[in-house]
VOBA-1610 file (N, C-alpha, C; in pm, whole numbers, padded with zeros to 5 digits, always signed):
BEGIN
Met+03345+03728-04004Met+03221+03748-03935Met+03193+03626-03844Asn+03166+03651-03716Asn+03138+03545-03620Asn+02991+03508-03621Lys+02965+03377-03618Lys+02827+03332-03611Lys+02796+03296-03466Ala+02683+03348-03417Ala+02643+03322-03279Ala+02494+03347-03266Phe+02439+03300-03152Phe+02298+03326-03124Phe+02282+03467-03068Thr+02174+03530-03100Thr+02149+03662-03044Thr+02087+03644-02905Met+02085+03750-02829Met+02029+03746-02694Met+01879+03710-02700Ile+01807+03760-02795Ile+01664+03734-02809Ile+01641+03586-02839Glu+01720+03525-02922Glu+01706+03383-02952Glu+01729+03299-02826Met+01828+03337-02749Met+01858+03266-02625Met+01742+03277-02525Ile+01683+03395-02514Ile+01572+03416-02422Ile+01453+03330-02465Phe+01423+03326-02595Phe+01313+03243-02644Phe+01335+03096-02611Val+01455+03048-02630Val+01486+02907-02599Val+01467+02880-02450Ile+01514+02970-02364Ile+01500+02951-02220Ile+01353+02954-02179Val+01275+03043-02238Val+01132+03050-02207Val+01063+02921-02250Ile+01094+02869-02366Ile+01034+02745-02414Ile+01071+02628-02323Ile+01195+02620-02281Ile+01239+02514-02189Ile+01165+02527-02056Gly+01146+02648-02007Gly+01073+02672-01882Gly+00929+02627-01892Ile+00865+02654-02003Ile+00726+02613-02023Ile+00715+02461-02026Leu+00804+02397-02098Leu+00804+02250-02103Leu+00827+02188-01966Ala+00918+02247-01889Ala+00946+02196-01754Ala+00825+02215-01664Ala+00757+02327-01675Ala+00640+02354-01591Ala+00527+02255-01619Val+00520+02207-01742Val+00417+02110-01779Val+00461+01969-01739Ala+00586+01936-01755Ala+00634+01799-01736Ala+00653+01759-01589Val+00701+01850-01505Val+00734+01814-01367Val+00612+01766-01288Pro+00498+01834-01290Pro+00382+01780-01216Pro+00337+01644-01267Arg+00347+01624-01396Arg+00308+01495-01455Arg+00400+01384-01405Leu+00530+01412-01399Leu+00625+01312-01350Leu+00601+01280-01203Thr+00570+01381-01124Thr+00542+01360-00982Thr+00418+01273-00964Ser+00316+01301-01042Ser+00193+01222-01036Ser+00220+01076-01073Glu+00296+01054-01176Glu+00328+00917-01218Glu+00411+00845-01114Arg+00499+00917-01045Arg+00579+00857-00939Arg+00488+00809-00826Asp+00390+00893-00787Asp+00295+00854-00682Asp+00213+00732-00723Arg+00169+00728-00848Arg+00091+00614-00897Arg+00176+00486-00896Ala+00303+00498-00932Ala+00390+00380-00932Ala+00410+00328-00789Lys+00435+00416-00694Lys+00452+00373-00554Lys+00322+00314-00500Ala+00208+00374-00537Ala+00079+00322-00494Ala+00056+00182-00548Gly+00095+00159-00672Gly+00081+00026-00732Gly+00163-00078-00657Ile+00282-00040-00615Ile+00367-00131-00538Ile+00301-00163-00404Cys+00249-00061-00338Cys+00183-00082-00208Cys+00061-00171-00222Ala-00022-00145-00322Ala-00142-00225-00344Ala-00104-00370-00374Glu+00002-00391-00448Glu+00049-00526-00479Glu+00095-00596-00352Glu+00164-00524-00263Glu+00209-00584-00138Glu+00091-00627-00051Ile-00012-00545-00048Ile-00131-00580+00032Ile-00200-00703-00029Gly-00210-00707-00160Gly-00265-00826-00226Gly-00184-00949-00195Ser-00052-00935-00193Ser+00035-01048-00160Ser+00016-01091-00014Leu-00003-00994+00076Leu-00028-01027+00216Leu-00155-01110+00231Val-00261-01068+00162Val-00387-01143+00169Val-00367-01285+00117Thr-00296-01299+00008Thr-00269-01431-00048Thr-00187-01516+00049Glu-00084-01458+00108Glu+00000-01532+00202Glu-00079-01572+00327Ile-00166-01482+00372Ile-00248-01514+00491Ile-00340-01632+00461Thr-00411-01627+00349Thr-00503-01737+00317Thr-00429-01867+00294Thr-00314-01860+00228Thr-00234-01981+00203Thr-00183-02041+00333Asn-00128-01957+00421Asn-00076-02007+00548Asn-00186-02062+00636Tyr-00302-01999+00634Tyr-00413-02051+00716Tyr-00455-02189+00666Ala-00463-02204+00535Ala-00500-02334+00478Ala-00394-02439+00509Lys-00268-02399+00510Lys-00159-02492+00535Lys-00144-02527+00683Leu-00157-02427+00771Leu-00129-02448+00912Leu-00250-02489+00995Gly-00367-02440+00959Gly-00485-02464+01041Gly-00497-02361+01152Tyr-00608-02365+01220Tyr-00643-02263+01319Tyr-00540-02248+01430Thr-00501-02359+01492Thr-00414-02355+01610Thr-00276-02299+01577Glu-00211-02353+01476Glu-00077-02305+01441Glu-00080-02164+01382Phe-00187-02131+01311Phe-00198-01999+01252Phe-00200-01889+01359Gln-00258-01920+01477Gln-00263-01822+01586Gln-00124-01778+01631Glu-00027-01867+01615Glu+00109-01838+01660Glu+00198-01777+01550Leu+00146-01768+01430Leu+00224-01717+01317Leu+00261-01571+01340Thr+00390-01540+01325Thr+00434-01401+01344Thr+00446-01330+01209Leu+00441-01200+01215Leu+00451-01121+01092Leu+00584-01142+01021Ser+00692-01160+01098Ser+00823-01176+01036Ser+00834-01307+00957Thr+00758-01410+00996Thr+00762-01536+00922Thr+00657-01540+00811Leu+00568-01442+00809Leu+00461-01443+00710Leu+00510-01404+00571Ser+00588-01299+00562Ser+00623-01250+00430Ser+00752-01169+00432Asn+00789-01119+00316Asn+00907-01034+00304Asn+00872-00886+00316Thr+00747-00855+00340Thr+00705-00716+00355Thr+00769-00656+00479Lys+00817-00534+00467Lys+00882-00468+00578Lys+00787-00454+00696Thr+00831-00500+00815Thr+00753-00480+00936Thr+00820-00369+01016Ser+00748-00313+01107Ser+00790-00199+01190Ser+00820-00076+01105Ala+00743-00055+00999Ala+00757+00065+00918Ala+00702+00184+00998Leu+00763+00300+00979Leu+00723+00419+01054Leu+00664+00523+00960Ser+00547+00572+00995Ser+00484+00674+00911Ser+00563+00804+00916Ala+00631+00830+01027Ala+00710+00952+01039Ala+00827+00955+00941Asn+00873+00838+00900Asn+00986+00830+00807Asn+00942+00822+00662Gly+00812+00819+00637Gly+00765+00803+00500Gly+00785+00663+00446Asp+00786+00564+00536Asp+00807+00424+00497Asp+00683+00364+00433Ser+00704+00248+00375Ser+00594+00165+00328Ser+00610+00028+00391Gly+00501-00029+00440Gly+00506-00162+00499Gly+00409-00175+00614Ile+00428-00282+00691Ile+00343-00311+00806Ile+00396-00231+00925Thr+00305-00169+00999Thr+00350-00083+01108Thr+00390-00162+01233Gln+00336-00283+01252Gln+00371-00360+01370Gln+00509-00422+01355Val+00569-00456+01467Val+00700-00520+01464Val+00687-00664+01417Gly+00794-00718+01367Gly+00794-00851+01308Gly+00763-00963+01403Thr+00775-00940+01536Thr+00748-01046+01632Thr+00602-01051+01673Ala+00521-00954+01628Ala+00378-00955+01659Ala+00311-01070+01582Thr+00203-01123+01639Thr+00133-01229+01569Thr+00044-01169+01461Val+00021-01247+01359Val-00062-01205+01247Val-00204-01177+01293Val-00258-01263+01379Val-00398-01250+01419Val-00424-01128+01508Ser-00318-01061+01555Ser-00340-00940+01633Ser-00378-00823+01543Gly-00378-00846+01413Gly-00418-00741+01317Gly-00298-00680+01248Ile-00320-00629+01130Ile-00213-00571+01049Ile-00256-00434+01000Ser-00168-00337+01020Ser-00191-00204+00963Ser-00080-00178+00862Tyr-00118-00137+00744Tyr-00022-00115+00636Tyr-00018+00033+00602Ile+00102+00088+00589Ile+00118+00226+00546Ile+00195+00231+00415Cys+00161+00329+00333Cys+00227+00348+00203Cys+00284+00489+00200Glu+00414+00499+00189Glu+00481+00629+00183Glu+00448+00714+00306Gly+00427+00650+00420Gly+00400+00721+00543Gly+00254+00750+00569Gly+00163+00709+00481Gly+00021+00734+00500Gly-00057+00605+00519Asp-00154+00607+00610Asp-00238+00489+00635Asp-00306+00446+00505Thr-00301+00317+00477Thr-00356+00265+00352Thr-00461+00157+00373Ala-00434+00060+00460Ala-00528-00049+00480Ala-00503-00116+00615Thr-00609-00179+00665Thr-00597-00260+00785Thr-00653-00399+00756Leu-00592-00498+00818Leu-00639-00636+00808Leu-00665-00686+00949Asp-00790-00717+00978Asp-00828-00763+01111Asp-00882-00905+01103Phe-00870-00977+01215Phe-00916-01115+01221Phe-01020-01127+01331Thr-01129-01192+01299Thr-01230-01223+01400Thr-01271-01369+01383Thr-01304-01432+01495Thr-01352-01570+01488Thr-01500-01566+01453Phe-01546-01667+01387Phe-01688-01674+01351Phe-01735-01817+01355Thr-01860-01837+01340Thr-01927-01967+01343Thr-01910-02032+01481Ala-02012-02018+01562Ala-02008-02073+01698Ala-01973-02221+01694Gly-01881-02259+01780Gly-01843-02398+01790Gly-01730-02438+01696Arg-01700-02356+01595Arg-01590-02386+01504Arg-01477-02289+01527Lys-01360-02332+01499Lys-01244-02245+01513Lys-01201-02199+01375Asp-01258-02089+01332Asp-01226-02031+01203Asp-01207-01881+01220Tyr-01130-01825+01128Tyr-01112-01681+01128Tyr-01178-01621+01004Lys-01219-01498+01020Lys-01265-01419+00907Lys-01167-01301+00897Leu-01109-01284+00780Leu-01015-01174+00756Leu-01096-01056+00702Thr-01081-00941+00766Thr-01151-00821+00724Thr-01049-00720+00674Leu-01056-00687+00545Leu-00966-00590+00483Leu-01040-00459+00466Thr-00983-00351+00520Thr-01044-00220+00509Thr-00947-00122+00445Pro-00973-00077+00322Pro-00889+00027+00263Pro-00921+00161+00329Val-00817+00230+00374Val-00834+00355+00448Val-00795+00473+00360Asp-00882+00573+00351Asp-00852+00687+00264Asp-00837+00818+00342Thr-00800+00809+00468Thr-00788+00931+00548Thr-00652+00998+00533Ser-00566+00944+00454Ser-00431+00998+00441Ser-00427+01115+00344Asp-00339+01210+00374Asp-00316+01319+00279Asp-00191+01294+00194Val-00135+01172+00206Val-00021+01131+00124Val-00076+01078-00008Pro-00040+01140-00121Pro-00100+01098-00249Pro-00084+00949-00280Ala+00033+00893-00258Ala+00055+00752-00290Ala-00034+00662-00204Ala-00050+00696-00076Ala-00134+00615+00013Ala-00281+00624-00029Phe-00326+00740-00066Phe-00465+00758-00108Phe-00492+00679-00236Ile-00400+00687-00332Ile-00416+00614-00459Ile-00413+00463-00433Ala-00322+00418-00345Ala-00314+00275-00312Ala-00444+00227-00249Ser-00503+00310-00164Ser-00631+00275-00103Ser-00740+00260-00209Glu-00740+00348-00308Glu-00837+00338-00419Glu-00817+00210-00498Ile-00690+00175-00525Ile-00660+00054-00601Ile-00706-00070-00525Ile-00680-00074-00395Ile-00719-00188-00312Ile-00870-00203-00310Ala-00940-00090-00294Ala-01086-00093-00292Ala-01140-00148-00424Lys-01080-00106-00534Lys-01123-00155-00665Lys-01093-00304-00682Asn-00972-00345-00644Asn-00932-00485-00661Asn-01016-00581-00577Phe-01056-00537-00457Phe-01133-00623-00369Phe-01282-00593-00372Lys-01322-00513-00472Lys-01464-00482-00497Lys-01536-00429-00374Thr-01477-00328-00314Thr-01537-00260-00201Thr-01517-00111-00223Thr-01548-00032-00123Thr-01522+00111-00131Thr-01430+00149-00017Gln-01366+00265-00030Gln-01275+00307+00075Gln-01352+00325+00206Asn-01286+00289+00313Asn-01341+00293+00450Asn-01453+00191+00470Asn-01480+00106+00373Asn-01575-00005+00389Asn-01498-00136+00376Ala-01527-00227+00466Ala-01451-00350+00473Ala-01501-00455+00376Val-01411-00543+00338Val-01446-00663+00263Val-01406-00782+00351Asn-01493-00882+00360Asn-01468-00997+00443Asn-01420-01114+00359Ile-01312-01175+00406Ile-01254-01290+00335Ile-01253-01406+00434Gln-01331-01509+00407Gln-01339-01622+00498Gln-01216-01708+00483Leu-01153-01739+00594Leu-01039-01830+00594Leu-01089-01966+00636Ser-01047-02068+00564Ser-01086-02203+00602Ser-00979-02301+00557Tyr-00981-02416+00617Tyr-00889-02523+00580Tyr-00956-02656+00582
//
């Protein structure tokens, strides 16, 4: 007598595997987006730290000439059409011309510089988390940035640079 699984037992096993897969796959996709968003938010936090450190080290005059390629290891000239993450400007652009960051091809945050205090040469760094993206990782990264910098999405936080 041969021992084997019946057709009904096989169908039940396949149905159970299908149900488990239907539950697990969306969860895995969501976790993947959260992980990528965490990386993007960390890169933006690192950019802010590098900007403040370099401004304190270089001063107003030299900081004006600082290029994105010398600022950090963050990818410059990232393209939203390719689903990249990084700074959208090319590496030869100056930092003070502003920085736009994309995460997985979606707009995530902008960093702008304005001079302030009449008679003094100082910059104010304005960080704005952008939530207009329909890319899940970019939207989540924007939420994380807003929380970390104690602001809300589409509302700026001002960081005074001084040396």
